[in-house]
Backbone as CSV, one residue per row, in Angstrom:
resi,resn,N_x,N_y,N_z,CA_x,CA_y,CA_z,C_x,C_y,C_z
1,MET,7.380,32.727,-28.736,6.198,33.392,-28.194,6.623,34.634,-27.402
2,ALA,5.664,35.561,-27.159,5.989,36.832,-26.533,6.613,36.654,-25.160
3,ASP,6.188,35.640,-24.419,6.719,35.450,-23.072,7.984,34.606,-23.063
4,GLY,8.468,34.199,-24.235,9.700,33.432,-24.319,9.531,31.951,-24.018
5,LEU,8.304,31.510,-23.799,8.044,30.104,-23.484,7.509,29.389,-24.718
6,ARG,7.869,28.140,-24.842,7.379,27.324,-25.947,5.992,26.781,-25.608
7,PRO,5.224,26.365,-26.612,3.882,25.838,-26.348,3.887,24.681,-25.344
8,ARG,4.897,23.812,-25.437,4.916,22.680,-24.507,5.144,23.130,-23.071
9,ASP,5.801,24.283,-22.890,5.979,24.817,-21.539,4.629,25.234,-20.947
10,HIS,3.785,25.818,-21.781,2.454,26.211,-21.320,1.614,24.975,-20.994
11,VAL,1.742,23.957,-21.832,1.003,22.709,-21.583,1.463,22.085,-20.268
12,ARG,2.771,22.052,-20.070,3.314,21.480,-18.837,2.813,22.253,-17.618
13,ALA,2.828,23.588,-17.718,2.367,24.414,-16.604,0.888,24.157,-16.304
14,ALA,0.096,23.993,-17.381,-1.330,23.733,-17.198,-1.557,22.380,-16.521
15,LEU,-0.789,21.359,-16.945,-0.931,20.029,-16.340,-0.530,20.049,-14.863
16,ILE,0.522,20.774,-14.554,0.952,20.880,-13.150,-0.121,21.572,-12.317
17,ALA,-0.706,22.637,-12.885,-1.747,23.368,-12.162,-2.961,22.475,-11.904
18,VAL,-3.379,21.714,-12.923,-4.516,20.805,-12.762,-4.203,19.742,-11.722
19,THR,-2.986,19.214,-11.770,-2.591,18.186,-10.810,-2.650,18.715,-9.384
20,LEU,-2.126,19.912,-9.168,-2.136,20.498,-7.831,-3.563,20.738,-7.339
21,ILE,-4.418,21.195,-8.247,-5.806,21.461,-7.856,-6.527,20.159,-7.524
22,VAL,-6.387,19.149,-8.388,-7.102,17.879,-8.191,-6.660,17.199,-6.904
23,TYR,-5.342,17.062,-6.720,-4.871,16.373,-5.528,-5.025,17.239,-4.279
24,GLY,-5.058,18.541,-4.464,-5.348,19.419,-3.335,-6.768,19.219,-2.838
25,VAL,-7.715,19.092,-3.779,-9.101,18.821,-3.396,-9.212,17.436,-2.747
26,ALA,-8.504,16.443,-3.310,-8.581,15.084,-2.777,-8.053,15.005,-1.350
27,ALA,-7.030,15.799,-1.045,-6.422,15.746,0.286,-7.011,16.767,1.249
28,SER,-7.876,17.639,0.764,-8.455,18.668,1.630,-9.403,18.028,2.646
29,PRO,-9.643,18.687,3.770,-10.512,18.109,4.811,-11.989,18.169,4.457
30,LEU,-12.331,17.705,3.269,-13.732,17.555,2.866,-14.121,16.100,3.059
31,PRO,-15.263,15.825,3.651,-15.645,14.423,3.896,-15.909,13.674,2.599
32,LYS,-15.465,12.410,2.579,-15.744,11.569,1.422,-17.189,11.101,1.451
33,SER,-17.689,10.813,2.645,-19.081,10.418,2.824,-19.495,10.781,4.243
34,VAL,-20.783,10.960,4.454,-21.304,11.309,5.772,-22.513,10.429,6.053
35,LYS,-22.509,9.780,7.211,-23.625,8.951,7.635,-24.114,9.408,9.005
36,ARG,-25.361,9.147,9.293,-25.900,9.496,10.602,-25.111,8.827,11.718
37,SER,-24.663,7.595,11.458,-23.945,6.845,12.488,-22.621,7.507,12.863
38,HIS,-22.060,8.314,11.952,-20.805,8.996,12.256,-20.935,9.908,13.475
39,PHE,-22.138,10.457,13.679,-22.338,11.398,14.779,-22.635,10.696,16.095
40,GLU,-22.634,9.374,16.075,-22.832,8.607,17.308,-21.520,8.070,17.865
41,GLN,-20.431,8.276,17.135,-19.135,7.814,17.609,-18.666,8.690,18.771
42,PRO,-17.862,8.111,19.675,-17.457,8.865,20.877,-16.820,10.211,20.578
43,ILE,-15.926,10.258,19.579,-15.259,11.523,19.280,-16.259,12.558,18.765
44,ALA,-17.271,12.103,17.995,-18.278,13.030,17.479,-19.148,13.565,18.611
45,VAL,-19.515,12.691,19.537,-20.333,13.119,20.680,-19.577,14.161,21.507
46,GLU,-18.281,13.924,21.725,-17.473,14.883,22.472,-17.437,16.241,21.768
47,GLU,-17.200,16.216,20.459,-17.116,17.469,19.707,-18.459,18.196,19.692
48,LEU,-19.537,17.453,19.519,-20.864,18.077,19.505,-21.162,18.745,20.849
49,ASP,-20.877,18.027,21.942,-21.124,18.599,23.264,-20.258,19.843,23.491
50,ARG,-19.017,19.784,22.997,-18.124,20.931,23.170,-18.674,22.157,22.432
51,TRP,-19.173,21.932,21.199,-19.693,23.053,20.430,-21.044,23.530,20.945
52,VAL,-21.815,22.655,21.524,-23.054,23.098,22.175,-22.720,24.081,23.288
53,GLY,-21.662,23.758,24.060,-21.240,24.665,25.116,-20.697,25.975,24.587
54,ILE,-19.885,25.905,23.519,-19.317,27.124,22.933,-20.423,28.023,22.387
55,LEU,-21.347,27.436,21.644,-22.435,28.224,21.068,-23.354,28.767,22.156
56,GLY,-23.568,27.955,23.194,-24.399,28.424,24.304,-23.781,29.631,24.985
57,GLY,-22.453,29.628,25.107,-21.767,30.774,25.702,-21.882,32.022,24.852
58,ALA,-22.118,31.819,23.549,-22.278,32.967,22.641,-23.741,33.359,22.473
59,GLY,-24.612,32.705,23.243,-26.028,33.056,23.187,-26.841,32.266,22.183
60,VAL,-26.251,31.249,21.578,-26.966,30.419,20.601,-27.368,29.113,21.282
61,THR,-28.649,28.906,21.457,-29.145,27.717,22.133,-29.426,26.617,21.108
62,VAL,-28.770,25.487,21.261,-28.956,24.360,20.347,-28.651,23.082,21.099
63,THR,-29.369,22.029,20.793,-29.118,20.738,21.430,-28.113,19.946,20.606
64,ARG,-27.596,18.900,21.215,-26.656,18.049,20.487,-27.309,17.452,19.245
65,ALA,-28.558,16.991,19.367,-29.250,16.379,18.232,-29.462,17.386,17.109
66,GLU,-29.841,18.602,17.466,-30.054,19.633,16.444,-28.747,19.975,15.738
67,LEU,-27.677,20.086,16.501,-26.388,20.406,15.904,-25.910,19.271,15.006
68,ALA,-26.160,18.025,15.428,-25.795,16.877,14.604,-26.569,16.875,13.291
69,ASP,-27.854,17.241,13.345,-28.662,17.300,12.124,-28.107,18.341,11.156
70,ARG,-27.734,19.487,11.675,-27.212,20.550,10.808,-25.845,20.158,10.238
71,ALA,-25.026,19.554,11.073,-23.708,19.109,10.603,-23.857,18.029,9.541
72,TYR,-24.861,17.171,9.697,-25.101,16.120,8.711,-25.462,16.724,7.352
73,VAL,-26.340,17.710,7.358,-26.765,18.349,6.100,-25.575,19.024,5.422
74,VAL,-24.798,19.779,6.196,-23.645,20.468,5.629,-22.601,19.462,5.156
75,GLY,-22.375,18.420,5.957,-21.394,17.400,5.586,-21.767,16.684,4.305
76,ARG,-23.054,16.357,4.140,-23.499,15.702,2.908,-23.283,16.616,1.712
77,ALA,-23.545,17.899,1.880,-23.360,18.837,0.771,-21.881,18.924,0.389
78,LEU,-21.010,18.985,1.372,-19.577,19.050,1.082,-19.087,17.756,0.435
79,ALA,-19.613,16.613,0.895,-19.235,15.335,0.292,-19.674,15.277,-1.168
80,ASP,-20.849,15.826,-1.463,-21.326,15.854,-2.848,-20.430,16.740,-3.718
81,VAL,-19.979,17.862,-3.158,-19.079,18.748,-3.895,-17.764,18.034,-4.194
82,ARG,-17.222,17.365,-3.191,-15.974,16.627,-3.386,-16.123,15.561,-4.455
83,SER,-17.238,14.825,-4.401,-17.478,13.770,-5.376,-17.609,14.338,-6.785
84,ALA,-18.291,15.467,-6.918,-18.475,16.069,-8.236,-17.154,16.557,-8.813
85,LEU,-16.288,17.117,-7.963,-15.016,17.645,-8.441,-14.040,16.534,-8.826
86,LEU,-14.069,15.428,-8.078,-13.097,14.369,-8.329,-13.627,13.255,-9.218
87,GLY,-14.940,13.251,-9.462,-15.539,12.197,-10.280,-14.878,11.995,-11.632
88,PRO,-14.593,13.076,-12.386,-13.978,12.907,-13.714,-12.588,12.284,-13.678
89,PHE,-11.959,12.243,-12.498,-10.576,11.756,-12.415,-10.466,10.371,-11.774
90,LYS,-11.613,9.727,-11.508,-11.584,8.420,-10.860,-10.818,7.392,-11.685
91,GLY,-11.009,7.430,-12.993,-10.300,6.492,-13.863,-8.799,6.668,-13.771
92,TRP,-8.353,7.914,-13.739,-6.917,8.188,-13.623,-6.382,7.723,-12.266
93,PHE,-7.138,7.965,-11.199,-6.706,7.521,-9.877,-6.520,6.002,-9.858
94,ARG,-7.465,5.303,-10.498,-7.421,3.831,-10.488,-6.239,3.318,-11.299
95,VAL,-6.009,3.878,-12.473,-4.922,3.419,-13.342,-3.560,3.757,-12.753
96,SER,-3.430,4.965,-12.214,-2.134,5.415,-11.696,-1.859,4.953,-10.272
97,GLY,-2.908,4.517,-9.567,-2.731,4.109,-8.179,-2.397,5.274,-7.268
98,THR,-2.846,6.474,-7.616,-2.497,7.667,-6.837,-3.711,8.317,-6.198
99,GLY,-4.776,7.573,-6.014,-5.969,8.145,-5.407,-5.770,8.470,-3.937
100,GLN,-6.520,9.443,-3.458,-6.506,9.818,-2.043,-7.915,9.586,-1.535
101,GLY,-8.089,8.512,-0.753,-9.428,8.077,-0.380,-10.070,8.862,0.745
102,TRP,-9.319,9.722,1.407,-9.882,10.475,2.517,-9.207,11.837,2.607
103,GLY,-9.906,12.767,3.216,-9.330,14.086,3.415,-8.369,14.084,4.595
104,LEU,-7.299,14.822,4.481,-6.324,14.881,5.558,-6.808,15.808,6.675
105,PHE,-6.611,15.365,7.902,-6.921,16.189,9.082,-8.386,16.617,9.111
106,THR,-9.273,15.701,8.788,-10.695,16.047,8.807,-11.214,16.199,10.231
107,TYR,-10.606,15.511,11.178,-11.012,15.663,12.576,-9.870,15.172,13.470
108,PRO,-9.802,15.670,14.706,-8.764,15.204,15.622,-9.106,13.817,16.137
109,ASP,-8.099,12.985,16.310,-8.319,11.634,16.812,-8.085,11.634,18.320
110,SER,-9.166,11.664,19.092,-9.026,11.673,20.541,-8.935,10.254,21.113
111,TYR,-8.953,9.254,20.226,-8.771,7.863,20.653,-7.614,7.249,19.848
112,PRO,-6.404,7.765,20.041,-5.263,7.256,19.265,-4.897,5.843,19.684
113,HIS,-4.200,5.148,18.801,-3.782,3.777,19.075,-2.269,3.678,18.973
114,GLN,-1.710,2.834,19.791,-0.265,2.645,19.864,0.068,1.208,19.500
115,LEU,0.944,1.039,18.532,1.392,-0.299,18.151,2.297,-0.850,19.253
116,VAL,1.964,-2.054,19.741,2.718,-2.674,20.835,3.045,-4.116,20.467
117,ILE,4.304,-4.488,20.651,4.751,-5.858,20.396,5.339,-6.405,21.688
118,GLU,4.879,-7.584,22.088,5.287,-8.174,23.355,5.800,-9.595,23.137
119,VAL,6.590,-10.071,24.067,7.048,-11.460,24.060,6.813,-12.049,25.439
120,ARG,6.724,-13.387,25.476,6.503,-14.064,26.748,7.209,-15.410,26.732
121,PRO,7.958,-15.746,27.784,8.570,-17.075,27.880,7.496,-18.113,28.183
122,SER,7.865,-19.377,28.111,6.882,-20.444,28.333,6.249,-20.347,29.709
123,GLU,7.006,-19.873,30.672,6.467,-19.651,32.017,6.845,-18.237,32.439
124,GLY,5.941,-17.330,32.298,6.238,-15.948,32.633,5.170,-15.000,32.132
125,GLU,5.422,-13.722,32.280,4.472,-12.682,31.906,4.871,-12.033,30.582
126,TRP,3.891,-11.410,29.945,4.157,-10.641,28.741,4.987,-9.411,29.090
127,ARG,5.943,-9.083,28.238,6.699,-7.848,28.405,6.828,-7.170,27.044
128,PRO,6.630,-5.865,27.002,6.726,-5.152,25.719,8.175,-5.002,25.282
129,VAL,8.425,-5.275,24.012,9.758,-5.042,23.454,9.738,-3.855,22.488
130,TYR,8.542,-3.576,21.958,8.369,-2.382,21.127,7.021,-1.752,21.455
131,ALA,7.038,-0.455,21.649,5.807,0.323,21.793,6.065,1.658,21.109
132,ALA,5.218,2.014,20.197,5.430,3.234,19.408,5.675,4.443,20.303
133,LEU,6.742,5.164,20.018,7.122,6.397,20.716,7.497,6.169,22.177
134,ASP,7.787,4.930,22.545,8.195,4.619,23.917,9.686,4.309,23.933
135,PRO,10.509,5.162,24.540,11.953,4.925,24.543,12.361,3.689,25.342
136,ASP,11.468,3.189,26.199,11.790,2.011,27.006,11.491,0.700,26.277
137,ALA,10.910,0.773,25.101,10.618,-0.437,24.320,10.986,-0.168,22.868
138,PRO,12.295,-0.136,22.547,12.748,0.342,21.238,13.094,-0.740,20.219
139,TRP,12.677,-1.982,20.440,13.076,-3.075,19.542,12.694,-2.757,18.095
140,ARG,13.676,-2.860,17.182,13.481,-2.619,15.740,12.700,-1.320,15.476
141,ARG,13.028,-0.313,16.234,12.295,0.949,16.132,12.397,1.563,14.744
142,ASP,13.573,1.492,14.119,13.736,2.099,12.796,12.852,1.420,11.753
143,GLN,12.690,0.099,11.866,11.859,-0.626,10.906,10.375,-0.415,11.155
144,LEU,10.015,-0.228,12.420,8.605,-0.164,12.784,8.082,1.257,12.937
145,ALA,8.887,2.235,12.539,8.433,3.626,12.619,7.099,3.770,11.892
146,TYR,6.257,4.627,12.431,4.863,4.732,11.988,4.704,4.777,10.479
147,ARG,5.424,5.666,9.813,5.223,5.854,8.381,5.755,4.688,7.553
148,ARG,6.600,3.860,8.138,7.120,2.728,7.389,6.093,1.595,7.293
149,VAL,5.258,1.444,8.296,4.335,0.298,8.320,2.870,0.726,8.317
150,ARG,2.600,2.042,8.265,1.214,2.522,8.362,0.322,1.946,7.276
151,GLY,0.879,1.650,6.126,0.052,1.179,5.017,-0.503,-0.223,5.182
152,VAL,0.018,-1.003,6.140,-0.419,-2.396,6.252,-1.387,-2.621,7.397
153,TYR,-1.675,-1.579,8.173,-2.633,-1.781,9.256,-3.430,-0.508,9.479
154,ASP,-4.531,-0.663,10.158,-5.361,0.475,10.524,-5.913,0.190,11.913
155,GLY,-5.364,0.863,12.894,-5.780,0.612,14.265,-7.197,1.037,14.565
156,ASN,-7.845,1.752,13.639,-9.218,2.202,13.868,-10.266,1.236,13.343
157,THR,-9.837,0.187,12.677,-10.814,-0.743,12.126,-10.976,-1.958,13.020
158,ARG,-12.128,-2.593,12.907,-12.372,-3.833,13.656,-12.146,-5.063,12.786
159,LYS,-11.976,-4.839,11.488,-11.799,-5.963,10.562,-10.581,-5.693,9.685
160,PRO,-9.385,-5.959,10.204,-8.176,-5.705,9.405,-8.093,-6.651,8.226
161,GLY,-7.409,-6.233,7.187,-7.272,-7.038,5.978,-6.151,-8.044,6.078
162,ALA,-5.924,-8.748,4.978,-4.887,-9.784,4.944,-3.503,-9.199,5.189
163,SER,-3.294,-7.949,4.793,-1.981,-7.335,4.993,-1.625,-7.278,6.470
164,TYR,-2.620,-7.075,7.318,-2.349,-7.016,8.754,-1.948,-8.390,9.289
165,ASP,-2.649,-9.416,8.859,-2.301,-10.774,9.296,-0.891,-11.142,8.845
166,ASN,-0.534,-10.779,7.634,0.829,-11.041,7.146,1.855,-10.248,7.952
167,PHE,1.508,-9.020,8.271,2.378,-8.174,9.080,2.613,-8.802,10.454
168,VAL,1.544,-9.272,11.075,1.661,-9.898,12.397,2.570,-11.121,12.347
169,GLN,2.366,-11.978,11.342,3.186,-13.180,11.236,4.654,-12.824,11.037
170,ARG,4.928,-11.846,10.184,6.308,-11.451,9.911,6.975,-10.885,11.161
171,ILE,6.307,-9.947,11.822,6.885,-9.305,12.999,6.970,-10.293,14.158
172,GLY,5.963,-11.142,14.298,5.990,-12.137,15.364,7.160,-13.090,15.220
173,ARG,7.428,-13.535,13.997,8.555,-14.451,13.751,9.892,-13.753,14.023
174,LEU,9.983,-12.492,13.637,11.207,-11.749,13.912,11.444,-11.611,15.414
175,ALA,10.379,-11.360,16.161,10.514,-11.229,17.609,10.960,-12.546,18.237
176,LEU,10.412,-13.654,17.770,10.803,-14.956,18.314,12.249,-15.281,17.974
177,THR,12.708,-14.790,16.840,14.110,-14.998,16.462,15.043,-14.152,17.309
178,ASP,14.673,-12.898,17.516,15.533,-11.973,18.255,15.506,-12.212,19.757
179,PHE,14.448,-12.859,20.242,14.335,-13.159,21.673,14.176,-14.672,21.840
180,PRO,15.281,-15.411,21.825,15.227,-16.878,21.831,14.587,-17.482,23.079
181,ASP,14.488,-16.706,24.165,13.854,-17.232,25.376,12.330,-17.126,25.321
182,ALA,11.796,-16.463,24.289,10.350,-16.265,24.180,9.680,-17.461,23.529
183,ALA,8.555,-17.859,24.089,7.758,-18.934,23.504,6.656,-18.390,22.610
184,GLU,6.254,-17.138,22.866,5.184,-16.511,22.095,5.509,-15.034,21.879
185,ALA,4.978,-14.506,20.799,5.043,-13.069,20.534,3.620,-12.578,20.285
186,ARG,3.342,-11.378,20.733,2.000,-10.823,20.558,2.099,-9.442,19.919
187,VAL,1.290,-9.230,18.876,1.272,-7.957,18.145,-0.133,-7.380,18.229
188,GLY,-0.229,-6.115,18.521,-1.544,-5.488,18.592,-1.422,-4.015,18.909
189,PHE,-2.532,-3.419,19.319,-2.581,-2.001,19.631,-3.125,-1.792,21.029
190,VAL,-2.817,-0.650,21.565,-3.432,-0.179,22.795,-4.101,1.149,22.469
191,SER,-5.384,1.230,22.696,-6.142,2.440,22.417,-6.286,3.254,23.700
192,THR,-5.977,4.536,23.615,-6.096,5.422,24.764,-7.082,6.551,24.438
193,HIS,-7.379,7.351,25.446,-8.325,8.451,25.258,-7.652,9.750,25.651
194,SER,-7.438,10.633,24.687,-6.860,11.945,24.943,-7.995,12.911,25.272
195,THR,-8.005,13.410,26.491,-9.085,14.298,26.914,-8.738,15.756,26.612
196,MET,-9.742,16.593,26.631,-9.554,18.015,26.358,-8.854,18.683,27.543
197,PRO,-8.125,19.769,27.288,-7.488,20.497,28.384,-8.514,20.897,29.442
198,GLY,-8.154,20.695,30.699,-9.058,21.021,31.797,-9.919,19.868,32.245
199,ARG,-9.968,18.796,31.449,-10.761,17.631,31.839,-9.878,16.597,32.534
200,ARG,-10.510,15.746,33.325,-9.776,14.715,34.051,-9.162,13.714,33.075
201,ARG,-7.946,13.314,33.366,-7.258,12.342,32.525,-7.976,11.000,32.566
202,ASP,-8.093,10.361,31.410,-8.711,9.037,31.315,-7.599,7.988,31.282
203,PRO,-7.453,7.162,32.337,-6.339,6.209,32.397,-6.592,4.907,31.633
204,GLU,-7.778,4.733,31.074,-8.126,3.454,30.446,-7.263,3.189,29.206
205,ARG,-6.778,1.948,29.104,-5.992,1.507,27.948,-6.616,0.202,27.453
206,LEU,-7.141,0.234,26.242,-7.868,-0.915,25.715,-7.062,-1.633,24.640
207,PRO,-6.844,-2.951,24.787,-6.143,-3.704,23.734,-7.045,-3.898,22.522
208,LYS,-6.450,-3.835,21.328,-7.206,-3.999,20.083,-6.398,-4.827,19.092
209,LEU,-7.108,-5.641,18.328,-6.520,-6.377,17.204,-5.284,-7.168,17.600
210,GLN,-5.271,-7.731,18.778,-4.115,-8.496,19.234,-4.075,-9.867,18.555
211,ARG,-2.889,-10.258,18.124,-2.652,-11.554,17.507,-1.423,-12.174,18.168
212,THR,-1.472,-13.480,18.403,-0.347,-14.172,19.042,0.299,-15.132,18.060
213,VAL,1.613,-15.131,18.047,2.396,-16.027,17.208,3.228,-16.920,18.124
214,ALA,3.037,-18.241,18.019,3.774,-19.176,18.865,5.015,-19.690,18.138
215,ARG,5.971,-20.096,18.932,7.216,-20.615,18.336,6.950,-21.962,17.654
């Protein structure tokens, strides 16, 4: 051919281009679905109030409810676009196991969760042996690094799946083995609140999805 490429090279290039476009759309910060209840979550309320203030400073008067209504309409339209673009490839995602169920970086998480593992002797207090990103609690840090275990739990859900229960049992048993003086091990999360710059720090730490494994 004039460009020195064989037909299969053009086919390969076309397949690569389609793959990049499809998975780029799947991973883009387009919402998969939008519900009215999404705008009642704490992080959404914070963002809405922040933008009400920003727009008000620019001379645009709008209430939180009005802004939520407009965001809902736009969000639904974007979700429909995402669904239309990825709809023809759902079968391929299912067969290949390469689907991307949510857009990356769709919103900042101002309520992050920290994986915490604790042990306690038969008579004594709980003490942390592992806490994500905490140098003072480094037990099995290499094994428990976020990206290694992220697929088996979701600290943002209230109803974890069977994978989480299996994870708790496995990690709990390992902790009891590594700390022979412990009678119990506890696995769970601590949820914190990251406030905006200039706002007062929120010291509240809420335990979530805690499970106890006894010896």
